[in-house]
Backbone as a chain_set.jsonl record, in Angstrom:
{"seq": "MDDAKSDVVDRTSVSLVDHEERRMSDLSDIWSVVSSVDNHLNGDNQLSSLAAEQELYNIQKECEEKDAIIKELTAAAHTSSTADAKRIAELQDILKRKNMVISKLKKDMSALKQMGC", "coords": {"N": [[56.625, 167.046, 101.063], [57.86, 165.294, 99.383], [60.517, 165.719, 99.965], [60.678, 164.661, 102.537], [59.925, 162.065, 102.076], [61.944, 161.347, 100.328], [64.068, 161.65, 102.046], [63.578, 159.581, 103.865], [63.825, 157.389, 102.143], [66.507, 157.745, 101.436], [67.718, 157.346, 103.959], [66.913, 154.732, 104.403], [68.198, 153.476, 102.29], [70.852, 154.037, 102.978], [70.907, 152.699, 105.38], [70.489, 150.065, 104.467], [72.776, 149.777, 102.901], [74.739, 150.08, 104.864], [74.075, 147.874, 106.414], [74.552, 145.811, 104.574], [77.302, 146.165, 104.141], [78.253, 145.561, 106.704], [77.448, 142.896, 106.837], [79.017, 141.795, 104.784], [81.514, 142.33, 105.856], [81.364, 140.744, 108.136], [81.16, 138.235, 106.896], [83.638, 138.211, 105.688], [85.261, 138.162, 107.947], [84.468, 135.688, 109.0], [85.276, 134.031, 106.902], [87.996, 134.41, 107.085], [88.516, 133.217, 109.564], [87.669, 130.575, 109.004], [89.466, 129.977, 106.971], [91.835, 130.156, 108.395], [91.459, 128.067, 110.254], [91.286, 125.962, 108.439], [93.857, 126.064, 107.319], [95.291, 125.481, 109.61], [94.335, 122.892, 110.152], [95.193, 121.603, 107.815], [97.922, 121.928, 108.184], [98.209, 120.378, 110.496], [97.421, 117.941, 109.417], [99.473, 117.593, 107.571], [101.636, 117.42, 109.325], [100.85, 115.165, 110.71], [100.858, 113.33, 108.625], [103.568, 113.383, 107.963], [104.606, 112.392, 110.346], [103.506, 109.826, 110.284], [104.744, 108.824, 107.989], [107.405, 108.882, 108.852], [107.253, 107.052, 110.956], [106.583, 104.742, 109.508], [108.921, 104.49, 107.971], [110.761, 104.044, 110.049], [109.807, 101.581, 111.023], [110.197, 99.979, 108.762], [113.002, 100.051, 108.595], [113.624, 98.791, 110.996], [112.55, 96.259, 110.482], [114.226, 95.475, 108.353], [116.67, 95.338, 109.715], [116.097, 93.279, 111.52], [115.615, 91.212, 109.712], [118.196, 90.904, 108.677], [119.524, 89.999, 110.965], [118.171, 87.595, 111.351], [118.999, 86.212, 109.05], [121.746, 86.003, 109.603], [121.675, 84.423, 111.942], [120.453, 82.128, 110.927], [122.391, 81.262, 109.113], [124.466, 80.771, 110.925], [123.3, 78.742, 112.45], [123.032, 76.767, 110.489], [125.709, 76.306, 109.85], [126.581, 75.385, 112.327], [124.98, 73.129, 112.542], [125.948, 71.611, 110.407], [128.579, 71.238, 111.277], [128.033, 69.787, 113.591], [126.884, 67.47, 112.494], [129.084, 66.455, 111.128], [130.811, 65.932, 113.267], [129.316, 63.988, 114.614], [129.401, 61.929, 112.736], [132.146, 61.385, 112.793], [132.4, 60.475, 115.461], [130.788, 58.2, 115.305], [132.341, 56.63, 113.568], [134.586, 56.24, 115.206], [133.414, 54.737, 117.296], [132.689, 52.454, 115.829], [135.225, 51.452, 115.074], [136.277, 50.917, 117.623], [134.462, 49.003, 118.519], [135.085, 47.004, 116.699], [137.698, 46.448, 117.512], [137.18, 45.522, 120.088], [135.674, 43.231, 119.469], [137.652, 41.728, 118.138], [139.472, 41.407, 120.224], [137.916, 39.813, 121.939], [137.697, 37.493, 120.413], [140.382, 36.761, 120.344], [140.791, 36.249, 123.109], [139.094, 34.102, 123.442], [140.357, 32.251, 121.815], [142.756, 32.001, 123.18], [141.859, 30.845, 125.562], [141.044, 28.399, 124.647], [143.426, 27.319, 123.976], [144.47, 26.866, 126.379], [145.73, 28.683, 128.054]], "CA": [[56.558, 165.65, 101.352], [58.853, 164.588, 98.596], [61.78, 165.773, 100.689], [60.598, 163.733, 103.668], [59.933, 160.721, 101.495], [63.274, 161.165, 99.792], [64.941, 161.497, 103.204], [63.332, 158.232, 104.395], [64.414, 156.481, 101.178], [67.953, 157.858, 101.573], [68.106, 156.678, 105.207], [66.722, 153.3, 104.208], [69.283, 153.046, 101.409], [72.079, 154.084, 103.773], [70.798, 151.612, 106.348], [70.705, 148.833, 103.725], [74.177, 149.747, 102.502], [75.498, 149.796, 106.09], [73.797, 146.476, 106.773], [75.244, 144.959, 103.597], [78.733, 146.273, 104.416], [78.524, 144.789, 107.923], [77.311, 141.48, 106.484], [80.201, 141.436, 104.015], [82.628, 142.34, 106.802], [81.215, 139.536, 108.956], [81.521, 137.114, 106.04], [85.084, 138.254, 105.522], [85.819, 137.679, 109.219], [84.206, 134.245, 109.085], [86.148, 133.383, 105.92], [89.345, 134.457, 107.641], [88.577, 132.186, 110.611], [87.598, 129.278, 108.325], [90.736, 129.794, 106.277], [92.84, 129.901, 109.429], [91.221, 126.712, 110.757], [91.652, 125.054, 107.353], [95.324, 126.032, 107.268], [95.744, 124.773, 110.804], [94.052, 121.469, 109.947], [96.12, 121.121, 106.784], [99.227, 121.834, 108.825], [98.154, 119.192, 111.359], [97.405, 116.765, 108.544], [100.818, 117.434, 107.029], [102.476, 116.911, 110.411], [100.423, 113.787, 110.959], [101.345, 112.546, 107.493], [105.023, 113.264, 108.118], [104.849, 111.486, 111.471], [103.182, 108.475, 109.817], [105.815, 108.426, 107.069], [108.597, 108.615, 109.667], [106.992, 105.798, 111.67], [106.698, 103.678, 108.513], [110.348, 104.361, 107.673], [111.396, 103.416, 111.216], [109.391, 100.175, 111.059], [110.88, 99.297, 107.663], [114.405, 99.897, 108.996], [113.652, 97.769, 112.041], [112.332, 94.97, 109.81], [115.448, 95.149, 107.613], [117.675, 94.928, 110.699], [115.706, 91.965, 112.034], [115.849, 90.245, 108.623], [119.645, 90.662, 108.624], [119.847, 89.172, 112.137], [117.627, 86.255, 111.076], [119.903, 85.577, 108.081], [122.983, 85.648, 110.301], [121.397, 83.294, 112.843], [120.196, 80.951, 110.095], [123.703, 80.814, 108.614], [125.202, 80.207, 112.065], [122.658, 77.464, 112.792], [123.385, 75.812, 109.437], [127.125, 75.975, 110.05], [126.643, 74.57, 113.539], [124.353, 71.848, 112.215], [126.904, 70.901, 109.55], [129.698, 70.825, 112.139], [127.513, 68.725, 114.468], [126.728, 66.249, 111.69], [130.437, 65.948, 110.866], [131.319, 65.379, 114.531], [128.573, 62.746, 114.864], [129.961, 60.92, 111.827], [133.463, 61.032, 113.328], [132.196, 59.662, 116.671], [130.288, 56.884, 114.882], [133.508, 55.887, 113.067], [135.389, 55.841, 116.37], [132.699, 53.63, 117.959], [132.783, 51.271, 114.97], [136.583, 50.907, 115.217], [136.434, 50.353, 118.972], [133.693, 47.746, 118.553], [135.864, 46.009, 115.954], [138.823, 46.071, 118.371], [136.61, 44.7, 121.17], [135.34, 41.923, 118.881], [138.92, 41.03, 117.888], [140.027, 41.002, 121.525], [137.098, 38.695, 122.441], [138.111, 36.306, 119.65], [141.725, 36.398, 120.832], [140.63, 35.672, 124.446], [138.486, 32.794, 123.255], [141.408, 31.386, 121.258], [143.704, 31.741, 124.254], [141.221, 29.918, 126.496], [141.048, 27.055, 124.012], [144.814, 26.835, 124.006], [144.718, 26.533, 127.757], [146.597, 29.647, 128.713]], "C": [[57.608, 164.866, 100.585], [60.2, 164.591, 99.302], [61.786, 164.783, 101.835], [60.658, 162.309, 103.162], [61.319, 160.387, 100.963], [64.265, 160.94, 100.934], [64.808, 160.097, 103.796], [63.982, 157.207, 103.461], [65.931, 156.526, 101.288], [68.439, 157.163, 102.835], [67.983, 155.17, 105.075], [67.848, 152.755, 103.332], [70.598, 153.01, 102.176], [72.08, 152.934, 104.761], [71.05, 150.267, 105.667], [72.167, 148.678, 103.323], [75.038, 149.426, 103.72], [75.323, 148.324, 106.497], [74.561, 145.515, 105.852], [76.757, 144.993, 103.832], [79.102, 145.481, 105.67], [78.451, 143.295, 107.64], [78.548, 141.009, 105.722], [81.44, 141.385, 104.926], [82.588, 141.09, 107.686], [81.599, 138.295, 108.158], [83.029, 137.044, 105.842], [85.768, 137.743, 106.787], [85.641, 136.171, 109.355], [85.127, 133.502, 108.124], [87.589, 133.343, 106.431], [89.513, 133.379, 108.705], [88.571, 130.797, 109.976], [88.914, 128.979, 107.628], [91.84, 129.469, 107.274], [92.701, 128.488, 109.983], [91.639, 125.692, 109.708], [93.17, 124.938, 107.245], [95.893, 125.262, 108.447], [95.522, 123.267, 110.65], [94.974, 120.877, 108.895], [97.52, 120.969, 107.35], [99.292, 120.616, 109.728], [98.178, 117.92, 110.526], [98.788, 116.514, 107.959], [101.763, 116.892, 108.086], [102.149, 115.459, 110.697], [100.931, 112.87, 109.853], [102.853, 112.345, 107.595], [105.363, 112.295, 109.252], [104.574, 110.046, 111.056], [104.266, 107.965, 108.872], [107.087, 108.084, 107.837], [108.436, 107.296, 110.408], [107.125, 104.608, 110.722], [108.161, 103.428, 108.164], [111.068, 103.644, 108.811], [111.06, 101.928, 111.287], [110.094, 99.392, 109.957], [112.347, 99.057, 108.011], [114.535, 98.8, 110.041], [113.466, 96.378, 111.437], [113.582, 94.536, 109.041], [116.538, 94.661, 108.566], [117.365, 93.533, 111.237], [115.903, 90.883, 110.971], [117.335, 89.894, 108.53], [120.07, 89.758, 109.785], [119.364, 87.74, 111.912], [118.534, 85.515, 110.097], [121.199, 85.136, 108.751], [122.777, 84.426, 111.198], [121.141, 82.008, 112.064], [121.506, 80.383, 109.565], [124.504, 80.162, 109.741], [124.621, 78.851, 112.457], [123.011, 76.396, 111.765], [124.837, 75.348, 109.598], [127.282, 75.054, 111.253], [126.075, 73.184, 113.274], [125.294, 70.995, 111.364], [128.073, 70.379, 110.385], [129.259, 69.689, 113.067], [127.394, 67.399, 113.71], [128.087, 65.619, 111.413], [131.007, 65.294, 112.128], [130.62, 64.064, 114.876], [129.124, 61.619, 113.994], [131.333, 60.459, 112.329], [133.321, 60.12, 114.553], [131.661, 58.27, 116.325], [131.429, 56.018, 114.338], [134.375, 55.391, 114.218], [134.741, 54.657, 117.088], [132.798, 52.337, 117.147], [134.166, 50.619, 115.101], [136.788, 50.268, 116.598], [135.673, 49.042, 119.106], [134.429, 46.636, 117.805], [137.044, 45.513, 116.799], [138.331, 45.161, 119.5], [136.278, 43.301, 120.651], [136.597, 41.096, 118.646], [139.531, 40.539, 119.199], [139.246, 39.831, 122.127], [137.482, 37.396, 121.724], [139.47, 35.816, 120.128], [141.635, 35.718, 122.21], [140.06, 34.269, 124.34], [139.519, 31.798, 122.738], [142.427, 31.033, 122.35], [143.145, 30.765, 125.285], [141.26, 28.501, 125.923], [142.467, 26.473, 124.031], [145.226, 26.479, 125.446], [145.614, 27.516, 128.469], [145.941, 30.301, 129.831]], "O": [[58.168, 163.893, 101.089], [60.939, 163.607, 99.256], [62.799, 164.129, 102.08], [61.34, 161.456, 103.73], [61.805, 159.269, 101.133], [65.191, 160.139, 100.808], [65.806, 159.49, 104.186], [64.618, 156.261, 103.927], [66.587, 155.485, 101.242], [69.453, 156.466, 102.805], [68.828, 154.42, 105.564], [68.389, 151.685, 103.611], [71.372, 152.062, 102.041], [73.098, 152.273, 104.965], [71.747, 149.418, 106.221], [72.726, 147.584, 103.394], [75.954, 148.608, 103.639], [76.276, 147.639, 106.867], [75.141, 144.531, 106.31], [77.421, 143.961, 103.732], [80.134, 144.81, 105.704], [79.273, 142.52, 108.127], [79.066, 139.926, 105.996], [82.296, 140.512, 104.781], [83.613, 140.463, 107.952], [82.278, 137.407, 108.672], [83.619, 135.964, 105.829], [86.735, 136.986, 106.714], [86.558, 135.466, 109.776], [85.695, 132.468, 108.477], [88.305, 132.361, 106.23], [90.54, 132.7, 108.743], [89.367, 129.937, 110.353], [89.416, 127.857, 107.689], [92.68, 128.605, 107.021], [93.698, 127.789, 110.164], [92.264, 124.681, 110.029], [93.704, 123.839, 107.097], [96.845, 124.495, 108.308], [96.399, 122.466, 110.972], [95.482, 119.769, 109.065], [98.224, 120.007, 107.042], [100.291, 119.898, 109.74], [98.855, 116.95, 110.867], [99.228, 115.369, 107.86], [102.589, 116.022, 107.807], [103.036, 114.63, 110.899], [101.383, 111.757, 110.123], [103.353, 111.249, 107.34], [106.284, 111.486, 109.138], [105.32, 109.141, 111.429], [104.66, 106.801, 108.949], [107.77, 107.113, 107.512], [109.377, 106.506, 110.481], [107.708, 103.586, 111.083], [108.59, 102.278, 108.071], [111.882, 102.75, 108.576], [111.93, 101.107, 111.578], [110.541, 98.268, 110.184], [112.876, 97.977, 107.751], [115.449, 97.978, 109.978], [114.144, 95.43, 111.833], [113.955, 93.363, 109.074], [117.243, 93.696, 108.271], [118.264, 92.706, 111.389], [116.31, 89.766, 111.29], [117.693, 88.734, 108.329], [120.885, 88.854, 109.603], [120.067, 86.785, 112.243], [118.811, 84.331, 110.283], [121.694, 84.036, 108.502], [123.6, 83.51, 111.212], [121.558, 80.928, 112.483], [121.708, 79.169, 109.565], [125.141, 79.128, 109.54], [125.365, 77.918, 112.761], [123.261, 75.247, 112.127], [125.142, 74.16, 109.496], [128.02, 74.07, 111.205], [126.628, 72.183, 113.729], [125.416, 69.79, 111.586], [128.504, 69.237, 110.227], [130.014, 68.746, 113.303], [127.76, 66.342, 114.225], [128.231, 64.397, 111.457], [131.615, 64.225, 112.057], [131.254, 63.133, 115.372], [129.291, 60.491, 114.459], [131.638, 59.267, 112.289], [134.029, 59.12, 114.674], [132.026, 57.282, 116.963], [131.484, 54.819, 114.609], [134.843, 54.252, 114.203], [135.419, 53.695, 117.448], [132.97, 51.256, 117.71], [134.275, 49.399, 115.223], [137.4, 49.206, 116.714], [136.157, 48.09, 119.717], [134.405, 45.477, 118.217], [137.355, 44.322, 116.807], [138.971, 44.163, 119.83], [136.567, 42.305, 121.314], [136.611, 39.897, 118.923], [140.038, 39.42, 119.286], [139.836, 38.952, 122.755], [137.58, 36.338, 122.346], [139.687, 34.616, 120.296], [142.321, 34.726, 122.454], [140.483, 33.359, 125.053], [139.554, 30.646, 123.169], [142.897, 29.898, 122.425], [143.888, 29.945, 125.823], [141.483, 27.532, 126.648], [142.648, 25.257, 124.097], [146.258, 25.841, 125.653], [146.225, 27.135, 129.467], [146.545, 31.145, 130.493]]}, "num_chains": 1, "name": "protein.A"}
């Protein structure tokens, strides 16, 4: 009986060892899949992070370009405004001189009428 009992114990031990080895193998397979998924996700996250950084860089460059254009347009508008103000002042002087000439001519005409010409 001891041999039969020993044989059952040996088979049970072998069965437990086989079961444990399969469980460890399954865990190893699962760990490999999890590790692969984790690496894939990390790779995706890195790509996503790189894409976000590139997008941020592109937006910053675009903003810098637009700021430069705004500065140029502001300078051009200021220059134009200054030139316009100068031209307005010149035209006002011309109108003042012409009005003075007209006033003088009216006085001369009035004087000529009084003289009877």
